[in-house]
C-alpha positions in Angstrom: -7.8 18.9 13.4 -8.1 17.5 9.9 -9.6 19.2 6.9 -13.4 19.0 6.5 -14.7 16.9 3.7 -18.3 17.2 2.5 -20.3 15.3 5.2 -22.0 16.6 8.3 -21.4 13.3 10.0 -17.6 13.9 9.6 -17.5 16.5 12.3 -17.5 13.7 14.9 -14.3 12.4 13.4 -12.6 15.5 12.3 -12.4 17.1 15.7 -10.3 15.8 18.6 -12.9 16.9 21.2 -15.5 14.4 22.3 -17.4 17.1 24.1 -18.0 18.8 20.8 -19.5 15.7 19.4 -21.9 15.3 22.3 -22.8 19.0 22.4 -24.0 18.9 18.8 -27.2 16.8 18.9 -28.8 15.4 15.8 -29.7 16.6 13.3 -26.2 18.0 12.8 -25.8 21.4 11.1 -22.5 22.3 9.6 -23.4 25.9 10.0 -23.8 25.6 13.7 -20.7 23.3 14.2 -18.3 25.1 12.0 -17.7 28.1 14.3 -16.8 25.7 17.1 -14.4 23.8 14.8 -12.8 26.7 12.9 -13.3 29.7 15.0 -15.2 32.7 13.8 -13.5 33.0 10.4 -14.9 30.2 8.3 -15.4 32.2 5.2 -13.0 30.0 3.3 -15.7 27.2 3.2 -17.7 27.9 0.1 -21.4 28.6 0.8 -22.6 26.1 -1.8 -20.7 23.3 0.0 -22.3 24.2 3.3 -25.7 24.1 1.6 -24.9 20.7 0.0 -23.9 19.4 3.4 -27.1 20.5 5.0 -29.2 18.9 2.2 -27.5 15.5 2.6 -29.1 12.8 4.6 -27.5 12.3 8.0 -25.9 8.9 8.7 -27.0 6.9 11.7 -25.0 7.9 14.7 -25.1 6.4 18.2 -23.1 6.5 21.4 -23.5 5.6 25.0 -22.6 8.6 27.1 -23.1 6.7 30.3 -19.7 5.1 29.9 -16.6 7.3 29.7 -14.9 4.6 27.5 -17.8 4.2 25.1 -17.1 4.2 21.4 -19.0 6.5 19.0 -20.6 4.7 16.1 -21.5 5.8 12.6 -23.4 3.5 10.3 -23.0 3.3 6.5 -24.1 1.0 3.8 -20.6 0.4 2.7 -17.3 0.9 4.7 -14.1 0.8 2.7 -10.7 0.6 4.5 -7.9 2.2 2.4 -7.9 5.2 0.1 -5.8 3.8 -2.6 -6.7 2.8 -6.2 -8.8 -0.2 -5.3 -10.7 1.4 -2.5 -11.5 4.6 -4.3 -12.4 2.8 -7.5 -14.8 0.7 -5.5 -16.4 3.8 -3.9 -16.6 5.6 -7.2 -18.2 2.6 -9.0 -20.8 2.2 -6.2 -21.8 5.8 -6.5 -21.9 5.6 -10.3 -24.3 2.6 -10.0 -26.4 4.6 -7.6 -26.8 7.4 -10.1 -27.5 5.0 -13.0 -30.1 3.0 -11.1 -31.7 5.8 -8.9 -30.5 4.2 -5.7 -29.0 5.8 -2.5 -26.2 3.9 -0.7 -24.0 5.7 1.8 -20.3 5.0 1.3 -17.3 6.0 3.4 -13.5 5.5 2.9 -11.2 5.5 5.9 -7.5 6.2 5.1 -4.6 6.0 7.7 -2.5 8.5 5.8 -2.7 12.2 6.8 -4.2 12.8 3.3 -5.0 10.7 0.3 -1.9 9.6 -1.5 0.4 10.2 1.5 1.1 6.4 1.8 0.9 5.5 -1.9 4.2 4.4 -3.5 4.5 2.7 -6.9 6.7 2.6 -10.0 4.5 3.6 -11.9 4.1 2.8 -15.6 0.3 3.0 -15.7 -1.9 0.9 -17.9 -5.2 2.8 -18.3 -7.5 -0.1 -19.0 -9.5 0.0 -15.8 -9.5 3.8 -15.8 -10.9 3.8 -19.3 -13.8 1.7 -17.9 -14.3 3.8 -14.8 -13.9 7.3 -16.4 -14.0 7.0 -20.2 -13.4 10.8 -20.4 -10.5 10.9 -18.0 -8.4 12.9 -20.4 -11.0 15.6 -20.7 -11.4 15.5 -16.9 -7.8 16.4 -16.3 -6.5 13.3 -14.7 -2.8 13.7 -13.9 -1.8 11.3 -16.7 0.1 13.1 -19.5 3.4 11.4 -20.2 3.0 8.5 -22.6 5.7 5.9 -22.8 8.1 6.7 -25.6 10.8 4.0 -25.3 11.0 0.7 -23.5 14.4 -0.8 -22.7 15.5 -3.9 -20.8 19.1 -4.5 -19.6 21.0 -7.3 -18.0 23.6 -5.8 -15.7 27.0 -7.1 -14.9 29.3 -5.3 -12.5 30.6 -2.9 -15.1 28.4 -3.4 -18.2 24.8 -3.3 -19.4 23.6 -5.9 -22.0 20.4 -5.0 -23.9 17.7 -7.7 -24.1 14.4 -7.8 -26.0 11.9 -6.0 -23.8 9.0 -8.2 -22.7 6.9 -5.4 -21.2 5.0 -4.0 -24.2 4.3 -0.6 -22.7 3.0 1.1 -25.8 -0.2 3.0 -24.8 0.9 3.2 -21.2 1.9 6.3 -19.2 4.6 7.3 -16.7 2.7 8.8 -13.7 2.8 9.5 -10.0 0.3 7.2 -8.4 0.0 9.3 -5.3 -1.1 12.2 -7.6 -3.6 10.0 -9.4 -5.0 8.8 -6.1 -5.7 12.4 -5.0 -7.5 13.0 -8.3 -9.6 9.8 -7.8 -10.4 11.1 -4.3 -11.7 14.4 -5.7 -13.9 12.4 -8.2 -15.2 10.2 -5.3 -16.1 13.2 -3.2 -17.9 14.8 -6.1 -20.1 11.7 -6.3 -20.9 11.8 -2.6 -18.3 9.4 -1.1 -17.3 10.4 2.4 -13.5 10.2 3.0 -11.8 10.1 6.4 -8.1 10.8 6.0 -5.8 10.5 9.1 -7.8 7.8 10.8 -6.3 4.3 11.0 -8.6 1.2 11.0 -7.2 -0.9 13.9 -9.9 -3.4 14.6 -12.4 -5.6 12.7 -15.9 -5.6 14.3 -18.0 -8.8 14.4 -21.6 -9.7 15.3 -22.8 -12.7 17.2 -22.9 -14.7 14.0 -19.1 -14.2 13.4 -19.9 -11.8 10.5 -17.9 -8.6 9.9 -20.0 -5.5 10.7 -17.4 -2.8 10.2 -14.2 -1.5 11.6 -13.0 0.7 14.5 -10.4 3.4 14.3 -7.6 3.3 16.9 -7.7 5.6 20.0 -6.0 8.9 19.7 -3.9 10.6 22.4 -2.5 7.5 24.1 1.0 7.9 25.6 3.9 5.5 25.1 3.3 4.1 28.6 -0.4 3.4 27.8 -1.8 6.3 29.8 -4.3 8.8 28.3 -3.0 12.2 27.4 -5.1 15.4 27.6 -6.1 15.0 24.0 -7.2 11.4 24.4 -10.1 10.4 22.1 -11.7 7.0 21.9 -11.7 5.4 18.5 -14.8 5.5 16.4 -16.8 2.5 15.1 -17.7 2.7 11.4 -20.4 0.1 10.9 -21.2 -1.1 7.4 -23.7 -3.5 5.9 -20.7 -4.5 3.7 -17.0 -3.9 4.5 -14.4 -3.8 1.8 -10.7 -4.1 2.8 -8.4 -2.3 0.4 -5.4 -1.8 2.6 -2.7 -2.6 0.0 0.0 -5.2 0.3 0.0 -7.1 3.6 -2.9 -5.2 5.1 -3.0 -5.8 8.8 -6.8 -6.3 9.0 -6.9 -8.2 5.7 -4.2 -10.6 7.0 -6.3 -11.3 10.1 -9.4 -11.9 8.0 -7.6 -14.2 5.6 -6.4 -16.3 8.5 -9.6 -16.3 10.4 -11.8 -17.5 7.5 -9.0 -19.7 5.9 -9.4 -17.7 2.7 -6.0 -18.6 1.3 -6.8 -22.3 1.4 -10.3 -21.6 0.0 -8.9 -19.7 -2.9 -5.9 -20.7 -5.0 -4.2 -22.4 -2.1 -0.5 -21.2 -2.1 1.1 -18.8 0.3 1.8 -15.2 -0.8 5.3 -14.2 -1.7 6.6 -10.7 -1.6 9.3 -8.2 -2.7 10.5 -5.0 -1.2 10.5 -2.0 -3.5 12.7 1.1 -2.7 12.2 4.2 -4.7 13.5 7.8 -5.1 12.2 10.5 -7.4 15.1 12.6 -8.8 15.2 15.9 -10.6 17.9 15.6 -13.2 19.6 17.9 -15.8 17.3 18.9 -18.6 19.7 17.6 -21.3 19.5 14.1 -19.7 15.7 14.0 -19.4 13.7 12.0 -21.9 10.0 12.2 -20.9 8.3 8.7 -21.3 11.6 6.8 -21.4 11.3 3.5 -19.5 14.2 1.2 -18.5 14.1 -2.1 -16.5 17.2 -4.0 -15.4 18.0 -7.5 -14.0 21.2 -8.8 -12.6 23.9 -6.9 -10.7 24.2 -6.0 -7.9 22.1 -9.0 -6.8 23.6 -12.5 -6.9 22.2 -15.1 -9.3 20.0 -16.7 -6.7 18.2 -13.6 -5.6 15.3 -12.3 -7.7 15.0 -8.6 -8.3 15.7 -5.7 -10.5 15.4 -2.0 -11.1 13.4 0.6 -13.0 14.0 4.1 -14.2 10.9 6.0 -15.5 11.3 9.5 -16.9 8.3 11.5 -15.6 7.5 15.1 -16.4 9.2 18.3 -15.1 12.7 16.7 -15.4 11.8 14.1 -12.8 12.9 10.4 -12.9 11.5 7.6 -10.7 14.5 5.4 -9.8 13.5 2.2 -8.0 15.0 -1.1 -6.9 13.0 -4.3 -6.1 14.3 -7.3 -4.1 12.3 -10.5 -3.7 12.0 -11.2 0.1 12.7 -14.9 -0.4 16.4 -14.2 -0.5 18.7 -16.6 1.5 21.6 -14.5 2.7 20.7 -12.8 6.0 23.6 -10.3 5.5 21.9 -8.9 2.3 20.7 -5.4 2.8 18.1 -4.2 0.2 18.7 -0.5 1.0 22.5 -0.9 0.4 22.0 -2.9 -2.7 19.9 0.0 -4.1 22.7 2.4 -3.3 25.2 0.2 -5.1 22.9 -0.1 -8.1 22.8 3.7 -8.5 26.6 3.7 -8.8 26.7 1.4 -11.8 28.6 2.9 -14.7 25.4 2.8 -16.9 23.2 4.4 -14.3 25.4 6.9 -12.4 25.8 9.4 -15.3 22.1 10.0 -15.5 21.8 10.9 -11.8 25.0 12.9 -11.3 24.3 16.6 -10.8 20.7 15.8 -10.0 18.7 16.2 -6.7 16.6 13.6 -4.8 13.2 15.0 -4.2 11.6 12.1 -2.3 12.4 8.7 -0.9 10.2 5.8 0.1 9.7 2.0 0.3 6.8 -0.4 0.1 6.4 -4.2 -0.2 4.5 -5.7 -3.1 2.8 -9.0 -3.7 4.4 -11.3 -6.2 2.5 -14.5 -5.7 0.0 -13.8 -8.5 -2.5 -16.3 -9.7 -1.3 -19.1 -7.4 -1.7 -17.0 -4.2 -5.1 -15.3 -4.7 -7.2 -15.9 -1.6 -11.0 -16.4 -1.8 -11.8 -12.7 -1.6 -15.2 -12.9 0.1 -15.8 -13.3 3.8 -19.0 -13.0 5.9 -19.9 -9.3 5.7 -17.5 -8.1 3.0 -14.6 -8.7 0.7 -10.8 -8.1 0.2 -9.8 -6.1 -2.9 -6.7 -4.7 -4.6 -3.2 -5.5 -3.4 -4.6 -6.8 -0.1 -5.7 -9.8 -2.1 -2.7 -9.7 -4.5 -3.5 -9.0 -8.1 0.0 -7.8 -9.2 1.0 -8.9 -12.7 4.7 -9.7 -12.1 6.0 -9.8 -15.7 4.2 -6.6 -16.4 5.4 -5.1 -13.1 1.9 -3.6 -12.8 -0.9 -3.9 -10.3 -2.7 -0.6 -10.3 -5.0 -1.4 -13.2 -5.9 -4.8 -11.7 -6.4 -3.3 -8.2 -8.8 -0.7 -9.7 -10.7 -3.4 -11.7 -11.0 -5.6 -8.6 -12.5 -2.7 -6.7 -15.0 -2.0 -9.5 -16.0 -5.7 -9.7 -16.5 -5.8 -5.9 -18.6 -2.6 -6.1 -20.9 -4.2 -8.7 -21.3 -7.3 -6.5 -21.9 -5.1 -3.4 -24.6 -3.2 -5.2 -26.3 -6.4 -6.3 -26.1 -7.7 -2.8 -27.6 -4.6 -1.2 -30.2 -3.8 -3.9 -31.1 -7.1 -5.4 -30.4 -9.6 -2.6 -27.7 -11.5 -4.4 -24.8 -13.1 -2.4 -21.4 -11.4 -2.2 -19.9 -14.6 -3.6 -20.9 -13.2 -6.9 -17.7 -11.2 -6.7 -15.6 -14.4 -6.9 -17.5 -15.4 -10.0 -17.1 -12.0 -11.6 -13.4 -12.0 -10.8 -12.7 -15.3 -12.4 -14.6 -14.3 -15.6 -12.8 -10.9 -15.9 -9.7 -9.8 -17.7 -7.9 -9.8 -14.3 -8.1 -13.6 -14.1 -7.0 -14.0 -17.7 -4.0 -11.7 -17.2 -2.8 -13.4 -14.0 -3.3 -16.9 -15.4 -1.2 -16.2 -18.4 1.5 -14.7 -16.2 1.4 -17.3 -13.5 4.7 -19.1 -14.2 7.1 -16.1 -14.5 7.8 -15.5 -10.8 8.2 -19.1 -9.7 10.5 -19.7 -12.7 13.2 -17.7 -10.9 13.2 -20.1 -8.0 15.8 -22.0 -10.1 18.1 -18.9 -10.4 18.5 -15.9 -12.7 19.5 -17.6 -16.0 17.1 -20.6 -15.7 14.4 -18.1 -14.8 15.1 -16.0 -17.9 15.0 -19.1 -20.1 11.8 -20.4 -18.7 10.2 -16.9 -18.9 11.3 -16.5 -22.5 9.6 -19.9 -23.4 6.5 -18.9 -21.5 6.3 -15.4 -23.1 7.4 -16.1 -26.7 6.4 -19.7 -27.3 3.8 -20.9 -24.9 2.2 -17.5 -24.5 0.9 -18.4 -21.1 -0.7 -21.6 -22.2 1.8 -24.0 -20.4 0.2 -27.3 -19.4 1.7 -27.0 -15.9 1.4 -24.3 -13.1 4.7 -23.9 -11.2 4.6 -23.6 -7.5 6.3 -21.1 -5.3 9.1 -22.1 -3.0 9.2 -21.7 0.7 7.5 -18.7 2.4 9.8 -15.7 2.4 10.5 -15.9 6.2 11.5 -19.6 5.9 13.9 -18.9 3.0 16.4 -17.1 5.2 19.4 -19.3 5.8 21.6 -19.3 8.9 24.4 -16.7 9.0 27.1 -19.3 9.4 26.7 -20.3 5.8 27.6 -16.8 4.5 30.1 -14.0 5.0 29.1 -10.5 5.9 28.7 -8.1 2.9 30.9 -5.1 3.0 28.9 -2.2 1.4 30.7 1.0 0.2 30.1 4.1 2.2 27.6 6.6 0.7 29.2 9.3 -1.4 26.5 11.9 -0.8 26.1 12.5 -4.5 24.4 9.4 -5.8 24.3 7.1 -2.8 23.1 8.2 0.7 22.8 7.0 4.3 19.5 6.0 5.8 18.9 9.2 7.9 19.3 11.4 4.8 16.8 9.3 2.9 14.4 9.2 5.8 14.3 13.0 5.8 13.2 12.9 2.2 10.3 10.5 3.0 8.6 13.1 5.2 7.8 10.2 7.6 6.5 11.4 11.0 5.0 9.8 14.0 4.2 11.2 17.4 7.1 9.9 19.6 4.8 9.7 22.7 2.6 6.9 21.5 2.7 3.1 22.0 4.9 1.3 19.4 2.9 -0.1 16.5 5.6 -2.8 16.0 4.9 -5.5 18.5 7.1 -8.5 19.4 5.0 -11.6 20.1 8.0 -13.0 22.1 10.4 -10.3 23.3 13.2 -12.8 23.8 13.4 -14.0 20.1 15.6 -11.2 18.8 18.4 -11.8 21.3 18.0 -15.6 21.6 17.2 -16.6 18.0 17.6 -13.8 15.4 20.9 -12.5 16.6 22.9 -15.7 17.2 21.3 -17.7 14.4 20.7 -15.1 11.6 23.0 -12.2 12.7 20.1 -9.9 13.4 18.6 -9.6 9.9 15.9 -7.1 11.0 18.7 -4.5 11.2 19.3 -5.0 7.5 16.0 -5.8 5.7 14.3 -2.7 7.1 14.9 0.2 4.7 14.3 2.8 7.5 16.6 1.6 10.3 13.6 0.9 12.5 15.5 -2.1 14.1 18.9 -1.7 15.7 20.9 -3.9 18.0 22.4 -1.6 20.7 24.7 -2.6 23.5 23.2 -2.4 27.0 25.0 -1.4 30.2 26.6 -4.9 30.3 27.7 -4.8 26.7 25.1 -7.3 25.5 23.3 -6.4 22.3 19.6 -5.7 22.7 17.1 -4.9 20.0 15.9 -1.3 19.9 12.8 -0.5 17.8 12.7 3.0 16.4 9.0 2.9 15.5 9.0 6.6 14.6 11.2 5.9 11.5 8.6 3.4 10.0 7.7 3.8 6.3 4.8 1.3 6.6 6.6 -0.9 4.0 5.6 -4.1 6.0 8.9 -5.9 5.3 9.4 -6.7 9.0 6.1 -8.6 9.3 7.0 -10.6 6.2 10.7 -11.4 6.5 11.2 -12.0 10.2 12.5 -15.6 10.4 10.2 -16.5 13.3 7.2 -14.3 12.3 7.7 -12.6 15.7 7.0 -9.1 14.6 3.3 -8.0 14.3 2.7 -4.8 12.4 -0.2 -2.8 13.7 -1.4 0.6 12.8 0.1 3.6 14.6 -2.0 6.7 15.5 -3.8 7.9 12.4 -2.0 10.4 10.2 1.5 9.0 11.1 3.9 7.6 8.6 5.4 8.9 5.3 4.1 11.9 3.5 4.5 11.1 -0.2 3.4 13.6 -2.8 5.0 12.5 -6.1 5.6 8.8 -5.6 
């Protein structure tokens, strides 16, 4: 059972028993249902909250009890998939508009993590521009943002040295934060405004009507065994129907990806394919005499070769904590490259290791990020809804920031949704608003930084310096991205295997140790959410041609080649290890791996990322 969150209609979702749903006939009363859900002792639920639940209007609810496999349905005005910065900002802005204009729109947010923030991972040096617009009094309202940037350094690393370069990031006025903590705060603000939030439920399916318009989403079935049979706790997924559906799943969202392809939104937008990077991060607790709250450091260069784009960050948070991260662009060529092991090598650099020695790793995680920028933004509107946040790809690469743009995109979408539902305007208004906003200006100015590094590290630095200091984003040309990331992988015969040093257990660690620190967890007895379109590709193509790269690009050892009884190597998928980073669906050379959502609530459990 998941925690109860201010909506009487939630009881249908928050309990695993379908019989309980059907025994409670509308109108639903939290007072009558609570004893069944919680037992006799429900005194911890504040009386005022119960009264507010009873006073709220009941959402439309329907089911067909004549069929054992029927799907319960709850109807809302707006359904939002993803409880991250974009999704919550959209929900909050919608409710703010309702208050300002005396309207009433029902809004729900469905989040696959067990709680808000559980799947959120980011650097994060936070630019508060969008938050200033959403909550001008966020400081007085105790947002978890209290470490201003105090220094901003940029190093080029060789194997044994660090060379200081002029910092292009301009982080004055920004803050070092934990994004997962900020997301939980945004969730509280959304609930206070009346947004209904469903944590622990994974949106697995887009629902369409007869006109090929999106009408909502369905959550996946719970209680399905690995062999596909139904366990005793089986529960059919629930349909969340919306007049408008907003997809805010984050980078490489599984439903967003399907919608983009179905409606050809990439071609209708800026036209170029998306390009990605894999970010790996730890939060350390270090010695107090080494800790400098607000200190920000970025690096380029070693241990990556000059043809591989990437770098690192070290952000000093509060409470002696330091966020240590490493980012590798997924268009790298060498199939023997292992991003996780490159990260372990980076931490052993003579300029980095002294900071971490004697410290303790508190948490580990990984997540992919969009780097396509302006050139790769899809048309965000589809029949029945829109794509927002990192699902669309609004990361500003030279700033290494996407939270503020994700939030702003959600706010702009909310304003368009409100105008659509209340004033009859078309959702395409969102595209116009987006292109006239500061998001568009930012991304246009930054559009040539990432593709500049297609020519290598030093040419990329030179082109970026010209763009930043001379042209200031006003270049007469727009550079194009190279091949899609999966096509960039070269054959193994062109390279030699990379011998990585063994972890020392002090600064560098093996994958099982790191996985333990991610708090990732999946029910072992459920179908794998990592599907092979052709099960013969790993052994017939990936292994002989690319030396089995999935065993290296995954930062959680989900994919392993194991000898069978005849000694032949076979791919084994350890889906329970998955960190939901999405690297496999991006980097697989034949695009043979399909990432689908596991049972809701599974995955990492981040708290300070």
